[in-house]
C-alpha positions as CSV (number, residue, x, y, z in Angstrom):
1,X,61.8,-4.6,-80.1
2,X,58.6,-4.7,-82.6
3,X,59.0,-8.5,-82.9
4,X,59.0,-8.6,-79.2
5,X,56.0,-6.8,-78.7
6,X,54.1,-8.6,-81.5
7,X,55.0,-12.0,-79.8
8,X,53.5,-10.7,-76.7
9,X,50.6,-9.8,-78.2
10,X,50.0,-13.4,-79.8
11,X,50.8,-14.9,-76.5
12,X,48.4,-12.8,-74.4
13,X,45.3,-12.8,-77.2
14,X,44.1,-16.3,-76.5
15,X,44.1,-15.1,-72.7
16,X,42.2,-12.0,-73.4
17,X,39.8,-14.1,-75.7
18,X,39.0,-16.8,-72.8
19,X,39.0,-14.1,-70.0
20,X,36.5,-12.2,-72.4
21,X,34.2,-15.2,-73.0
22,X,34.1,-15.8,-69.3
23,X,32.8,-12.5,-68.4
24,X,30.4,-12.7,-71.0
25,X,29.2,-16.0,-69.8
26,X,29.1,-14.7,-65.8
27,X,27.4,-11.7,-66.6
28,X,24.7,-13.5,-69.0
29,X,24.0,-16.6,-67.4
30,X,22.0,-16.3,-64.4
31,X,22.9,-17.8,-61.3
32,X,21.0,-18.3,-57.7
33,X,22.8,-14.9,-56.8
34,X,21.3,-12.9,-59.7
35,X,18.3,-15.2,-59.7
36,X,17.4,-14.7,-56.4
37,X,17.5,-11.0,-56.4
38,X,15.9,-10.7,-59.7
39,X,12.9,-12.7,-58.1
40,X,12.9,-11.3,-54.9
41,X,12.0,-7.7,-56.7
42,X,9.1,-9.5,-58.4
43,X,7.2,-10.1,-55.4
44,X,8.7,-8.0,-53.0
45,X,5.5,-6.1,-52.5
46,X,3.8,-8.9,-50.9
47,X,6.4,-10.8,-49.2
48,X,5.5,-11.2,-45.6
49,X,8.1,-13.7,-44.6
50,X,11.4,-13.9,-45.2
51,X,14.5,-16.7,-44.5
52,X,18.0,-15.7,-44.3
53,X,21.3,-18.1,-43.6
54,X,23.4,-20.6,-45.0
55,X,22.7,-23.7,-46.9
56,X,20.6,-25.4,-43.6
57,X,18.1,-22.8,-44.6
58,X,18.6,-22.7,-48.0
59,X,18.0,-26.4,-48.5
60,X,15.4,-27.0,-45.1
61,X,13.0,-24.0,-45.9
62,X,10.6,-24.2,-48.7
63,X,8.5,-21.3,-49.0
64,X,5.6,-22.8,-51.2
65,X,4.3,-24.9,-47.4
66,X,4.0,-21.8,-45.8
67,X,0.1,-19.9,-45.8
68,X,1.9,-16.1,-46.0
69,X,4.0,-15.1,-48.9
70,X,7.5,-16.3,-48.0
71,X,10.8,-15.8,-50.2
72,X,14.1,-18.1,-49.0
73,X,17.0,-15.3,-49.3
74,X,19.6,-17.6,-47.9
75,X,22.3,-19.3,-49.8
76,X,25.0,-22.1,-49.3
77,X,27.8,-20.5,-47.0
78,X,25.8,-17.3,-46.6
79,X,27.3,-15.6,-43.3
80,X,25.4,-13.1,-40.7
81,X,27.3,-10.6,-42.6
82,X,25.8,-11.3,-45.6
83,X,22.2,-11.7,-43.7
84,X,22.9,-8.2,-42.4
85,X,24.1,-6.6,-45.6
86,X,21.1,-8.1,-47.8
87,X,18.6,-7.1,-45.2
88,X,19.8,-3.3,-45.1
89,X,19.5,-3.4,-48.7
90,X,16.1,-4.9,-49.1
91,X,13.6,-3.9,-46.2
92,X,12.7,-0.6,-46.9
93,X,11.4,-2.5,-50.2
94,X,9.4,-5.2,-48.5
95,X,6.4,-3.5,-46.8
96,X,4.5,-6.3,-46.1
97,X,7.1,-8.1,-44.0
98,X,6.2,-9.0,-40.8
99,X,8.8,-12.0,-39.9
100,X,12.7,-12.7,-40.8
101,X,14.0,-16.1,-39.8
102,X,17.7,-16.0,-39.4
103,X,19.0,-19.4,-39.1
104,X,22.1,-19.9,-36.7
105,X,24.6,-23.2,-37.2
106,X,26.9,-24.1,-34.8
107,X,29.6,-22.1,-36.6
108,X,27.4,-18.9,-37.1
109,X,28.3,-17.1,-34.1
110,X,32.2,-17.6,-34.2
111,X,32.7,-17.3,-37.9
112,X,35.7,-14.9,-39.2
113,X,33.9,-12.3,-41.8
114,X,36.9,-13.5,-44.3
115,X,36.7,-17.1,-43.4
116,X,38.0,-18.9,-46.4
117,X,35.4,-21.2,-47.3
118,X,33.2,-18.3,-48.1
119,X,35.7,-15.5,-49.1
120,X,35.3,-15.7,-52.9
121,X,31.6,-15.4,-52.8
122,X,31.1,-12.0,-51.5
123,X,32.2,-10.8,-55.2
124,X,29.2,-12.8,-56.3
125,X,27.0,-10.7,-54.0
126,X,28.8,-7.8,-54.8
127,X,28.2,-8.0,-58.7
128,X,24.8,-10.0,-58.4
129,X,23.1,-8.6,-55.3
130,X,24.3,-5.1,-55.4
131,X,25.8,-5.4,-51.7
132,X,29.8,-5.0,-50.9
133,X,31.3,-6.5,-48.3
134,X,34.0,-4.3,-46.3
135,X,36.7,-6.7,-47.1
136,X,36.3,-6.0,-50.5
137,X,39.1,-3.7,-51.5
138,X,38.7,-0.8,-54.1
139,X,41.7,-2.1,-55.9
140,X,40.9,-5.8,-56.2
141,X,40.3,-6.9,-59.9
142,X,37.6,-9.3,-58.6
143,X,35.5,-6.6,-57.8
144,X,35.1,-5.2,-61.2
145,X,35.8,-8.9,-63.3
146,X,33.4,-11.8,-62.4
147,X,35.9,-13.8,-64.7
148,X,38.4,-13.6,-62.1
149,X,36.5,-14.8,-58.8
150,X,37.0,-18.5,-59.2
151,X,39.4,-20.7,-60.3
152,X,39.6,-21.2,-64.0
153,X,38.5,-25.3,-63.7
154,X,35.7,-24.2,-61.3
155,X,34.7,-21.7,-64.3
156,X,34.6,-24.4,-66.8
157,X,32.8,-26.8,-64.9
158,X,29.9,-24.0,-64.8
159,X,30.1,-23.4,-68.4
160,X,30.0,-27.4,-69.3
161,X,26.7,-27.4,-66.3
162,X,25.5,-24.5,-68.1
163,X,25.4,-26.0,-71.7
164,X,23.9,-29.3,-70.2
165,X,21.2,-28.4,-68.2
166,X,21.0,-24.7,-70.2
167,X,21.3,-23.3,-66.4
168,X,23.2,-23.0,-63.4
169,X,20.4,-22.1,-61.2
170,X,19.6,-24.1,-58.3
171,X,16.9,-22.2,-56.8
172,X,13.3,-22.2,-56.8
173,X,11.5,-18.9,-57.7
174,X,10.8,-18.4,-54.2
175,X,14.2,-19.2,-53.3
176,X,14.3,-23.0,-52.1
177,X,17.5,-24.9,-53.1
178,X,16.3,-27.8,-55.3
179,X,17.5,-31.1,-54.6
180,X,17.9,-34.6,-56.1
181,X,16.0,-36.5,-54.2
182,X,18.5,-39.6,-54.8
183,X,21.2,-37.1,-53.6
184,X,21.1,-38.7,-49.8
185,X,24.4,-39.9,-48.0
186,X,24.0,-43.4,-47.1
187,X,26.6,-43.4,-43.9
188,X,25.2,-40.6,-42.2
189,X,27.4,-41.7,-39.4
190,X,30.5,-41.4,-40.8
191,X,30.0,-38.0,-42.6
192,X,28.9,-36.8,-39.1
193,X,32.6,-37.4,-38.1
194,X,33.8,-35.8,-40.8
195,X,31.4,-32.8,-40.9
196,X,31.9,-32.0,-36.9
197,X,35.5,-31.6,-37.5
198,X,34.8,-29.1,-40.4
199,X,32.3,-27.1,-38.8
200,X,34.9,-26.6,-35.4
201,X,36.6,-23.4,-35.3
202,X,37.6,-23.8,-31.7
203,X,36.2,-20.2,-30.8
204,X,33.8,-19.4,-28.1
205,X,34.4,-15.7,-29.0
206,X,30.7,-14.7,-30.4
207,X,30.9,-10.7,-29.6
208,X,31.3,-9.4,-33.1
209,X,28.2,-11.9,-34.2
210,X,26.1,-11.0,-31.3
211,X,26.8,-7.4,-31.7
212,X,25.6,-8.1,-35.7
213,X,22.7,-9.9,-34.3
214,X,21.6,-7.2,-32.2
215,X,21.8,-4.7,-35.0
216,X,19.5,-6.9,-37.4
217,X,17.3,-7.0,-34.3
218,X,17.1,-3.3,-34.3
219,X,16.8,-2.7,-38.1
220,X,13.9,-4.9,-37.9
221,X,12.4,-3.7,-35.2
222,X,12.5,-0.1,-36.9
223,X,10.1,-1.7,-39.3
224,X,7.9,-3.3,-37.2
225,X,9.2,-7.0,-38.2
226,X,9.6,-10.0,-35.7
227,X,13.0,-11.9,-35.6
228,X,13.0,-15.7,-35.0
229,X,16.4,-16.9,-34.5
230,X,16.4,-20.5,-35.8
231,X,18.5,-23.3,-35.1
232,X,17.8,-25.9,-37.7
233,X,17.5,-29.9,-37.2
234,X,20.6,-32.0,-37.8
235,X,21.6,-35.6,-37.7
236,X,22.1,-36.9,-33.8
237,X,25.5,-38.4,-34.5
238,X,26.6,-34.8,-35.9
239,X,24.8,-32.9,-32.7
240,X,26.6,-35.2,-30.3
241,X,30.1,-34.7,-31.5
242,X,30.2,-31.2,-31.4
243,X,31.7,-29.6,-28.2
244,X,29.1,-29.0,-25.5
245,X,29.7,-25.7,-24.1
246,X,29.8,-24.4,-27.4
247,X,26.2,-25.7,-28.0
248,X,25.3,-24.3,-24.5
249,X,26.8,-21.0,-24.8
250,X,24.9,-20.9,-28.7
251,X,21.8,-21.5,-26.7
252,X,22.2,-19.3,-24.1
253,X,23.2,-16.5,-26.4
254,X,20.4,-16.8,-28.8
255,X,18.0,-17.3,-25.8
256,X,19.4,-14.1,-23.9
257,X,18.4,-12.3,-27.1
258,X,15.0,-13.5,-27.7
259,X,14.0,-12.4,-23.6
260,X,15.4,-8.7,-24.4
261,X,13.0,-7.8,-26.9
262,X,9.1,-8.9,-27.2
263,X,9.4,-9.4,-31.2
264,X,12.5,-11.5,-30.8
265,X,11.6,-15.2,-30.5
266,X,14.2,-18.6,-30.4
267,X,13.6,-21.5,-31.6
268,X,15.7,-24.7,-31.7
269,X,15.1,-27.5,-33.6
270,X,18.3,-29.1,-33.9
271,X,17.4,-32.1,-31.4
272,X,13.5,-32.0,-31.9
273,X,11.7,-35.3,-32.2
274,X,9.3,-34.4,-34.7
275,X,12.6,-35.0,-37.3
276,X,14.1,-38.6,-37.9
277,X,16.8,-39.8,-39.1
278,X,15.2,-40.0,-42.5
279,X,14.5,-36.9,-42.9
280,X,18.3,-35.7,-43.1
281,X,20.2,-35.7,-46.5
282,X,23.5,-35.7,-44.6
283,X,24.7,-34.6,-41.9
284,X,23.0,-31.1,-41.4
285,X,20.8,-30.8,-44.2
286,X,17.4,-31.9,-45.1
287,X,15.7,-34.0,-47.6
288,X,13.1,-32.6,-49.9
289,X,10.7,-34.3,-47.4
290,X,12.3,-32.9,-44.4
291,X,11.9,-29.6,-45.6
292,X,8.7,-30.1,-46.2
293,X,8.2,-31.3,-42.3
294,X,10.4,-28.3,-41.5
295,X,8.4,-25.5,-43.2
296,X,5.2,-26.9,-42.3
297,X,6.2,-26.6,-38.6
298,X,7.4,-23.3,-39.1
299,X,4.2,-21.8,-40.6
300,X,2.4,-23.2,-37.6
301,X,5.0,-21.6,-35.3
302,X,4.5,-18.2,-37.0
303,X,0.4,-18.5,-36.6
304,X,0.5,-20.0,-33.0
305,X,3.4,-18.5,-31.4
306,X,4.7,-15.1,-33.6
307,X,1.9,-13.7,-34.9
308,X,-0.2,-14.7,-31.8
309,X,2.1,-13.2,-29.3
310,X,3.0,-10.1,-31.6
311,X,-0.9,-9.3,-32.5
312,X,-0.1,-9.6,-36.1
């Protein structure tokens, strides 16, 4: 029996050492989640504008082009649930906050909280940003171990990237998603078909996320903060492939929410002629130049529309 135990121990020892090494790596190496959380705390007292949402905002809103201090708290595949939890956590520590941009994508209002693509990300928010999604079970080992969050090959890719670049952070100090200027899709017509199919969940059930938006709006109103519900620019072919009925319902819901409160605004930039095809990196993400154009437009919008109307 002792020999059996020894063999089991010898078999498990390498696995334990690999797990321990990955756990130390994840705990020590800053990532976009931990980095954004730390950076926000550094400037929290002076932040006047907050941008939230998914990768469309992460790669599309660059705080350096805003007049007032702005922080981009969006992230790749960030859900409206996460926006709500992050806002609940941070709003009391943002005394100068005047406006929150909430990026609404085609799939935002119909998205389920436990969508497969973003399901694993909730554990990074839990460990690195101090928010816990309701679906995180007390008994789930990922709640306690970061090394168990992603598949082993994904973890090794991160380790290799860290050793190569000495960082796995792809965010600027104010939260904008850094992009390689050369990383532009050549055939945007073809990728538009792929992404439009990927984003279609065939659901018009917006009730759950509409209620969540109403809670976000109520929370912001409590702290005298304006809300801008924002649809970001997208490539024309992608937009035309999306379901017309769903697009119309999104605009209807967002328009209705903005009409109910003087401090809520709806800005639709999906097909705004200001943005040209070369401003898009792919079907639904802006290039660095497109992000500059969008950010400059938004800072003007804040001054001439939002702050003018609410007197701030």
